[in-house]
N, C-alpha and C positions, 0 to 999 in steps of 0.2 A: 504494500500500500504505500510507504512512505518514497518508494522509487517511482511508482506511478505519480505521484502528485509532481514530481520533477519532469520527469520525460515525457508526459501526456502532452502538455504545450508543444514541447520540441517536435514529436512527433506531428501534430498539427501543422507546424512551421514547414517540416520537410513536407508533407503530403501538398500543401497549398502552395509551398515554394518551387516545388519540381514538377508538380502534376497538376496544377492551376488551369493552365492552358487546355489540357485536356479534359479535366471536370468541369469546368466552368464556373463562372461567379458564386452563383447560387449554393452548388455542392461544396466549395470551398467555406463559405462563410459558415455553413451549418456544421460540417466537421472542424473546423479550430473552434468554434464557439462551443459545440458539444464537448470536445475534449478538456477545454479550460474549465468548463462548468462541472465535469467531472472532477477535475481536480480541486476546485473551490470546495465542493462538498465533502471529498476526502479530507482535505485541511481542516475543516470545523470540527470532525471526527477527532484528527487529531491531536487538535488545540483542546477538544474535552478530556481525552486520555491524558495527554502528556503533560500540558498547562494546569491544570485541576488533579492530575494525578502525580504531578510532581518527580516526572522521571525523566532521564537523561539518556537518550539512545545514540549507539554509534550503528548505523548502516551500513557496512562494506558494497560496495558497487563492483570496484575493478583495481587492479595495481595499474599504476598511471606510468612513473618515470624510475628509471633506475641507472644511476650514473655514479660508479665509485662505489663510494658508502652513502651517498643521497638516495633516499628511497621517498616515493611519495605514491599513495594511493588514493584513489576518490572514494569518498566516503560522504554521508550524510551525518552531520551531527544536528541531533533531533532533541532539543529541550523546549524550556517554557517560552525564551525569547524568539527562537525558530518557528515554534508554533504561532505565536501572535502574527511573526512577518506573513508566515505560510497563507492566512486567514486574510490579511491585508492585501497582499499580492494575489493571488488567486480570485479573491470574491470581486474585488475593484476591476481586474483584467476579464474575468467574466461578464460583468455587467457593461464594459465598455466595449467587449466584443459584440455583445447584444446589440447594444445602441449602435453599433458602426453597422450594422446590417440596414438600418433604416438611413442614418447620417450619409453613408458612402454609396448609397444605392444608384445614383448617377454615374459613377466612376466606373471606366472599364477596364481598370485595373486592380479590382477589388481583391483577387486571389492573391498579388504581392502584398497587398495592404495588411491582408489578415494572416499572410505568413509573418510578416516582418512584426507585428503585433505579438504573435505567439513566441517568436524568436526573443523579443523582448521579455516577455512573462519567465522564458526559461531562463534568462541570463541572470533575472534578478534572484529565481529560484536557487539558480547554482550558488549564487554568492550568500544567500540567506542559510543555505544548509552547509557551507563550507565546513570541512573538518580541519582545513590547514591553510595557511596564508596563500600558497602558490592556487589553490582551489578557488580561494577567495577573490585572488587576482584575476582570473579566468571569467567568472562572472562581474567583476568589477570591471574588465574591459568589454565583457558581451554587451552590457548595457551601454556603455559608451557608444560601440558600433550600432547597435540597434537605433539609438538615439539619432543617430547620424542619418541613418536610412529613413527613419520615420519623419525626421524635422523636414529632409528636402526630398520627403516623397513626392511632390509635385515639382520634379526636378527641371521642368521647362520653366519655372518660375525662377528669375535671378535672386529674388528677395528670399527665397527657400533655400536654395544653395549657398548663399551666403550664409544664413542663418546656422546651417548644417554644419559649415566649414569652421564657423566661429565656436559654436559648441564644441565641434571634436578638439580643435586646437586648444582652447581655454581649458578645456578637463585634460589634456596632455600634460599640461604645466601641475596642475594638481597631482595627477598619476605619477608625475616622475617623482614627488617626494613620496608618495606612497610606496613605490617601488623600492626607493632609496631606505625607507622605513623597514620594510620586508627584509632586505639584505642585510642591515643592522642587527635586525634580531635573528637573523640566521648566524652571522658572523659571532653575536654574545652568547647565544643559547645553543649551538650547533643543531637546531631542530626549526621546523616551520609549523609543526605540529601545535595545534592551540594548546592542547591540556600541558606538553612540556615546555611551551613559551610561558604559560601562565604559572607552572610550577617554578621555573629558573627565574621570575620578575623579582621575587624578594630579595633573592641574593646580588640582583646587580644595583640596587639601593647603595646611594652613595660612593659608587665608581665613577670614575672619569675618562675623558680621553683627549688627546690631543687634536686640536681642529685648527688649523692656520695660525698656530702659535698660542691658543686659547686651550685653557682646560674648560672643556664642556661636560656637564654632569650627562652622564647615557641615557638613563631614563627620560629626562627631559628631553632630549634631543630627538630619541626614537618617537615619543609621542607626538612631538611636534612636527615631525616629518609624517606620521601616520595620519596626523589632523590636517598636514596640507592638501593631502588626497582627500580628506573628508570635505575641506573649503569647495575643492573643484567640483566634485560630485554633487553637493548640497548647495551648492551656488552661494557662497558665503562672501562677506565683503571682501573686496578687490577681486575676486574670481567669481563674480556674479553676473557678469556683462551678459552672458550667453543665454542666461533663463528667460529674458523677456523675449528675446528675438527667436526663442524656439517656439512662439507663438505662431510661425511662418507653418508651421505644419498642420495637417487636420485638427480640428478640435478634440476628437477622440483620443488622438496623441497627447494632446495636453493634458488630458484628464489622467492618462497614464503615467506620464512622465511625473506630474505634479504630485499624485495622490499615492502611489502604491509602488513605482520603480524607480528611477534614476535618483531622485534628491532624497529619498528616503534612504538611501544606501550607506550616505556619510554618517547620519545618525545612528544607523544599524551599528556600522563598522566602530566607531566611538563606546556603544555600548558593549558589545561584544568584545573589544579588546580593555574594558574596564580594569581588568588585573593589572594592566599596563599604565594606564593613566592613573591610576589612583597611587602609584608609587611615582608620580611626577606632578607635584602640586603647583610648580610653575608653569608647566603646560596646563593644566587645569585653569589658571588664571587667563590664560590667553584664550583657551575656548571660551570661557565667560565672556570677556572682553569683545571678543569678535562677533559671538551670539549678539550679545545686547547691542552693538555697533549696527549689524544687519539687521536686528528688527527695527532700528530705530529708520536708519536708512532707507529702507524698502517701504516702510509706510507713510514718510514723506512723500517718495516719488509717486505713490500709489494715490495719493490725494489729488493729483492734476491729470492721471492718465485718462484719455478720453476712449481710448479702445477698450472695448469689454472684458475680452480677454486679457489683455495686458494687466488691468485692474488686478484682475484675480492672480495674476502671475507674481506681481509683486507682493500681493499677500501673503501668497506662498513662500517666497523669500524671507518674509518677515516671520513667519509663523516658525519656519526652520531656525530662524535666529533665537526664538524662545526654545528651541527642543534642544540646542547647543547650549543655550544658558544653563537647563536645566544639567544637561553632561557635565558642564564645567564645574557645577556646586556639587556633584557627586550625586543628582537625584536621577538616577539613570531610568529607573522605573517610571518616573514621572514624563521623562521626555519621550520612551516609549508609549507611554499611555498617552500622549499628545498626538503621537505619531498614528496611533491606532484610530482615534475618533478623527483627525485633521483627515484621513483618508477619507471617511465617510461625506464630511462635508464639504471637503474642497472638490472630490469627484462629482458631488451633486451641483456644487457651483459652476465646474467646468462646463460638464454635461447639459445642465441648466443654460449656461450662455450660448453652447451651440444649438440648443433649441431654440433661442431668440434670434441668432443666426440665420438658422433653417427658417424661421419664421419671417425674417426681413431679407430674405433672398441675397445672403452673404453679406450683409452691411454688417459692419463690425464696431462703427462710431457711434456712440452714444450719443451724440450731439444730433444726430440724426434718427432718433428712437424718440421714445416718449409716447404716453397714452396707449401703451400696449395691454394694460391689464384688463381690456374688456374683450380682445381676441385672444389672448393666449392665456387663460386664467389659471389653467393646471400648472403650466409652466411658472407662471407668477408665482402661486403657491409653493412650489417646490425650490424655487429660489429666494423665497422668504424664510422657509425651513433652513436652507443653507446657511442665510444671512444671519441668522438669529442663534445659530450653532457658532459660526465663525466670531461674531463679535460678542458671545459669551453670554447670552441672555439666562438669568435664573435668579432666584431670591438666593442671597448669601448663606451658608450653611444650612441650605436644605435641599434645593433640586432645580434643575435646569439644563437646558441643551448641552450636547456633546461637549462645545468648546468651554463652556462654563465650568465643568467639571474639570478637565484636564488643563486649558490655559490657565485659569484661575489657580488651580495647584502650583504650578509653574511661577507664578508671581509671588505666590505667599511662600514658598521655597525660597525662593530669590531673598526675600527677607528675613528668613531664617537663616541664610547663610551668611549675612552681616558682611557683605562684601564692602570696600571702603566707601564710606558715606551713602551706602546702600544705593551705589549708583546704578547696579543691576535691576533692582527692585523699581525706582523711579524711572528708568527708561524704558522698563516693559510697561510700567502702567501709563507713561505718556504714548508709547506704542500702541497699548489697547484703545486709547482715546481716538487717535487717528485711525485704527481699523476700524472703529464703529461708523466713524465719519464717512470714509471712502466706500465703505460697503452700502451702508444707506444710502449716498450720493450714487451709486451705482443702482440700487433700486428705484431710487426716485426717477433720475434720468431716464431709465429704460422703460419703467411701468407706468408713470404718473407724470403728471402736468400735461403741457400742450404736446399735439401728435404732430412733431417735427417731420416724419416721414412723409406726410401727404404732401407738403411742398416741394418735395422733391420727383415728382412725377408717379408715385405709387399711388395714386387715389382711385384708379379703376379698381373695377372686382376683382380681375384676376391677380392684382400685385398687392391685395391687401394681407396684411399679417395674418398667418393661418397656425393652428394649433400642429404639434407634432405629431407624426403617426404612433400608434401604442407601441409598437417595438422600440422606439426612443424612450416613450414616458416611462414604462414598466421600471426600466433601470433606474430611472429618476425617483420613483416611490419607493423601490428598495432602499437605495441611498438615504434618502429622507427618512424612513423609518431606522436606519443605522445612525443618522444624525440626532434623532430625537433620543434614543433610549441608550446608546452606547456609553454615554457618560457615567448616568447613575446606576446601570445596570453592572460595570465593569471596575468602577471605579475604587470599590470595596477589596479588589482582588490587586489590581496594579498597584495602589499606593498605600494599601494596607489596612485600610478602616474595617475589614469585613473580616480579620483575623484577631481581633481583639482579645481573644483567650490562648494566643500562641505567645510562646517565650519574644519569637521577634514577628511582628505581624508583616513586615515588609520581606523578608525572607521567606515567609510562611509558602506565598505564591510562586516567586521566582526561583527560589532553591539557590542553586548553584549556577544558573543561567547569568546572573548579573553579579558583580564581587563589590563589596564595601570593606574600606580600609577598616581599622580598628579607631580611628578618628573621625569616622564619617559616620555622622549622627543625623544628616540633614531630615531623613524621613519623620525621625521622632520630633527634631526641633519644629518643624513645620507645621505640627499639631497643637503649639502650644504660642503661636503668635498672636497679638492683641486683635480684639475683634475689629478694629479699623481697618487693619490690613485686608482682611475678608472681603471688607466694604469699597475697598478702593477700586478694584476693576470694575465693580458694578457703577460707581460714579462715573469712571472714565467711559463705560460702554453708553450708559445714560447719557452724559453731557454730548456725545459725539452723535448720538441718536438725534436729540434737540438742535443741534448746530445743522445738520445735514438738513433738516426738516426746514429750519428758518431760510438756509441758504436756497435750496431748490423746491420749496413747496411755498411756502408764506411771502418770502421777497424773492423770487428768482433773478431779479437783476442784480442781486448782491455777488454773485459769483464773477461777473465780469467788471463790476465795481472794483472788487479786492484785488484782481489779478491786474488792472491799470494801477491801482494805489501802490502795489507791490511787485511791480514787474520785473527789476531783476531778479527778487527771490521767485518769483512766479517761473520766469524763464530758467532758472536754477533746478527748481525741480521738475520742471515740464523736460528739460534735456538731462534728466536723471545724474545731476551732479557732474555733469560734463564727464562722466569717466570715459566715454567712448570716444570723445575727443581727446582727453590726454592721453590714452592709450595708444590711439593713433598716431600720435605725435612722439612719443615714447619708444613706442615697440613696432608700428607697423611700418610707418613711413622709413626709420631706419632699417626696418629689415628689407624692403622693397630696393632701398637707395643700396645696401650691401648686394642684394641679388642681383641688380641692375650692373653693378661695378664687376661682380665676379662673372657676368655673361658677356657684358661688353670687351672689358680689359682683359680678366683672366681667361675665359673660354674663347672669345673672340681674337684678340689680338696676340696673346700669349700660346695658347695650346693650338687654335686653329692657323695662328701665323707662324708658327714653327711647325706644325702637323700639317694638315690638309692643304691648308693654303701657304706653306711654305715649302720644307726639305720636301716633303711627299709629292706636292705639285711638281716642284723643279724634276724631280724623278721621273713623275709620269710624263711631263711634257718632253723630256730628253727620250725616253724610251719609245715615246709615240712617233717621235722623228726617225728615230733607228729602225722602228719597225716597218716605216716606210719602205725603207730599203730593201725590205723582203718582199719582192713582186711576185715571184713565182715563175718567171720567166727565164728559161736557159740561157737565150743570147745575152739575157742581162747581166748573170751570173759568169759567162763566158768573157764578156766585154770587160767585167770587172776585175775578172784572173789576170786578162792581158795586161790592163793598167797596173794592177799590183806587181806584174813581172818586169814590165817596164820600168817601174820605179825602183825597184829590188837592182835591177841592173845599173840604172843611173847613179842608184847609192854607191855600190860596190866600184864604179868605174871610178866615180870621184874620189872614193875613199884611196883608191890604188895609186890615181894621180898625187894626192895629197902626200901618200906615204913616201913617193918618189922623189917631189920636192923638198921634204925634210931632209932624205939621205943625201 
């Protein structure tokens, strides 16, 4: 059963990828979707057996690599953390597959699309079930490849190709650090098996190594290299620029990337490697700081975006920052809890946005929407539930939507961690306010107010917005159910509130899947915070909603007036803090300059000048002229021989005359 969960999506990818043209689009859709759905059902069974049964299983698949003393086998590591990720990946992927049957029905390349979706799912499953670092790296690179294929699926569109290349290149930067971290762990522990690495980690505490003349703490260096990989995959600050551009791919791809696969890989990896990070407190401080900056930065940019998918994309970037703050303060279970709930409501929001785009005939600019509530009421209801979950609507200390339980738990843990000046707590509260504002801004601009789409020539009956087919709405309803109940149903297990009789409520669910250091008591401390801390996210959420209502419903002229009054700040946020322009000047242009120089001067003048256009050209020209002497006619050769004999006789005569004169 465990192997089937991983390899059924791969089987679907192979069938649709290699035989899709022969089978046709509809059989390819049905086969891939059915196989992923079976994997999803099996994942929930494993989650119940392993997660609630507190088991840790190792399922050998095959011997993989032998090189001297280095041996690696492909095996599946099934514990509570893996079980949670299996549920997230396969459930969201199955619903995205089903949704895509309706969303992509006009595309003639559907077999290829569904093959890529299933390949993406398999790569992520290989990552989360890895029993060693090489297997994890295989899945890590696999999701990078699949994301490249899916973001650039519409390869005839230049923007899609550019976005795919950008995602691939930026992730290579992070992957370089991740690979170095794996090499370092192997050099230090002589193994890449997770259990062996974890067992050796305590013995590396306090050791240092020489790096360009400086003594560097080994565990800090390794943890930072690993985190560099997580920054790339999970689009953290400085390596975030690929994520919004990934919206050039089909909307179902955005849902899969942002909710269940690629961007969650970094959070999973940090949680999986918690036995390493727990012995690197300096690295954890960096993780916390980067996560907090990312949460704030992405929220500020989301305030002014007009593309409906980009708003949700920056929301993902911000929420990932929350998860890394939780990891940085040692609350790994809280981070995975938010990852779990986030998968439901973020997939719901993206697929809901796809339903809006479908209704608006591929229009994505919210400034050309408005007044859609009466036309697509089911989609509106689903988007409303997703917004309530994302913004964390609920009654403090009681009950609420999914994000209320998980996001607020991270904010509470950030306060309990007592970071310097409580910066992590306050930054996350401010980000929660901005999250509420841009989320309700999206709802108001899209579904309420003036119907701005009518003035753009879509006022005839054939082009009026229409509700999506049920094959697209059913996944939305299932995800909405998860966005409603996932928080209060699972919070008692993920963050320990349901095992009050156990010696350690936190470890009662996670067991050995996550590691806590001796000084890590964050899960206990977060339950002893002042009551006002629990109300702070509620206040931020409420004030964000009220401000958005004033701006986009009560006084709709305020946004334009504010943009004019604070134009430099508005342009700064609209241009995403000018990171693309900065990277263009720092890296892209110098890279192009270097490439052109090596091409024109190095390759053209030096290599071609000395090679094909130089010595080789002279030799070829000379041989060409010599070859012309070989005519194939006998009288030409006889004449040449006579000339040669005459020259020889003449030379001998002159040589003899010269010798006589000398005598």
